[in-house]
N, C-alpha and C positions, 0 to 999 in steps of 0.2 A: 527612475525610468519614466517613459512617456505615460504609461498607465497610472503610475502613482501621481504624477502631476495632474492628470485629468481628474482623478478621484479627489485630489485636494481642492481643485477648482470647483468641483461640483458640491463639496461639503462646506465650502467657505460661506459664512453668513451673507456676504454680499451677493451670492448667487442663489440664495434661497428663493423659491417661488411660492407665493400665497396661492393655495389650492381652493380653500373654502373660508368664508367668513360667516360665523355663526350669529345670526340675527333673528329677530322675530319675537313675538309675544309668547310667553310660556302659557301652556294650557292651565287654566285655573290659577295663574300667577301674575305678578306685576309685569308691566310691559318693558320696564327698564331694570331688570334684575341684574345683579353683579355676580360674575362667576368667581367663586372663592376657592375652588379646587378642581383639578383635572386628574384623572387616573386612567391610563390605558390598560386594556386587558393584557395579561402576560402571555397568553397563547394566541391571541388574535389581534394584531396591531391595527386592524381596521375598526375595532370597537373601542369605545372609551366612555367613561362616566364623567358628567359635569355636575359639580355641586354649586349651589347658589347661596347668596346671602340670606335669601328668604327662607331657606330650608328645603327648597325643591331640588330634585335630582333628575337629570336626564341621562338616559342610556342612548348613545348615538353610534352610528356607523358611517364610515366615509370611504370612498374609493377615489380614483383619479378623475372620475367624471361626475360624481354626485355625492350629496350629503343628505343623511336621513336621520330624523328623530324617531327612534324605535319605541321608547317607553318613557313615561313620566312616573317617577317614584314619589309618592305623596305621603306625608306623615309628620315630617319634622317641622318645627315652628320657628327655628332660628338658624343662624349661619351654619353651613356645612364646613366642618374643620378638616375632615379627612375622609378618604374613600379607599377601598381595596377590593380586588377581585380574588376569588378562590382559584385554585389550579384547574378546575374543571370548566371555568368560564361560565358557570351557571348561577353563581351567587355573588352578591356584592354586600359589603358591610359599610356602614356610614357612621361617622362620629359627628356630633353636633353640639353647639353651645346651648341647646335646649335641655342638656343633661341626659341625653339618651344616646345609645348606640343601637342600630337596627340592622337586621339581616334581611336581605331581599332576594327573591328568586327572579332571575332575568333570563329565563330559558327561551328557546325559540317558540315554544307554544304561546308564551305571553306576548312575544313580539307579533305573532300572527293575529292575535286578538286586537292589538293596537289599542290597549286600554290603559287606564291608570292603575298602577300596581301598589298594593299595600304591603307593609312589612310582614314577614313571617313571624319574627320574634323581636321583642324590644327589651333592652336592658336599661333600667333607670338608675342613674348614678346620683351621688350627692352633690356633684358640681359639674361644670362644663366638661364634655369629653373632647379632648384635643387631638387624639390620634387613635387609630385602630388598625391592626394587621392580623391576617390569617397566619398561623404558625406554618411554615413551609413543609415540615415533616408530618403534620397532622392538622388538616384544615378544620377539624372539629374543635380545635383550640384557637382562641382569639386573644390577642394581647390588646389591652385598652389602657390609655393614659387619661387621667382626669386632673384638671387644674383646680386648685383650692380656691375658696372664696371666704367672705366674712363669716358666714354661718358654718362653713366646713373648711377650715384653713389648711388641711393637709393635701399635698399633691400625691396622687396615688397611681401606681402601676398595677393592673389586674390581669390575671390569666383566667379567662372564662372558657368553659366547655359547653358546646351545644348539645344538650340532652333533650331529645324529643322536641317539646314545644317551649323550652325555657333555657336560660343560661344559668350555669352553676359556677360559682367562684372557686377556682382551684388554688389560687395563690394571690397574695396581696403584699405589695411592697410600698412603704411610705417613702417619698422622695423629698429632698430639700429643694431641688430645682423645679421649675415649672416645665413639665415635659411638652415640648413643641412638636417633635416628630421622632420617629425611630425607624430603623431598618434592620433586617436580618442579614447576617453574613454566614453563608453555609460553607462547610469544609468537606463536602463529599457525603455519600450515603452512610458511611460507617461512623461519622462524627456528628455530634450534636451541633445545633446552630448556636450562634452568638447573636445577642440582641444589643444593638447600640441605641441608646436614648440620648437625644440632644436637646439643649435648651438655648434658644437665641438670646435669652435674657442676660445670662452671665457667661456664655461661651462654654459651658460645661458639657462634656460628653461622658456618659456612663456606659459600661459594658457589663452584660449579664450572660451567663451560660444558661441556656434553656433547653 
């Protein structure tokens, strides 16, 4: 149909239009930092988080007419490997090569203050944290993947629970593969989610019932 052809033309990469180019010096950061991770909010497509090689994190918002840096999340000292938003759009978790995973509050109150935000809670791992995700059915639980190193050779998948001002380990699974990323596949409210863990190193994909 004519509408379908018009939609196909609009969504074709050749017809994409650049709306905003993110440039400029990071506050209290290097002038030419490299973006290592981008994660959009699941409930507000105008908001997104940028992770940098330096460990800095920006919370940004964009519309058709303007682009704005809302918050700077400061605390990590190495590359941001992964970012995720909770379902309320008020919290972000970050995984970093500095061996920590952090929980941040990114509420509208913090945006109005326009200041640098520090993490609410920090989890210290034995090795680099390569991925982190909120569990879709319970955002108080977070799945974290860690890549082994010479001093701690095991690759690990952890399920953490946010309890007051600390993380508690609910479950731990040792992996043969280096976990690069993972995603939840949901099957409706009455069914448990499935977690898929992938590794770009050997092409392996693992599936867990959680």
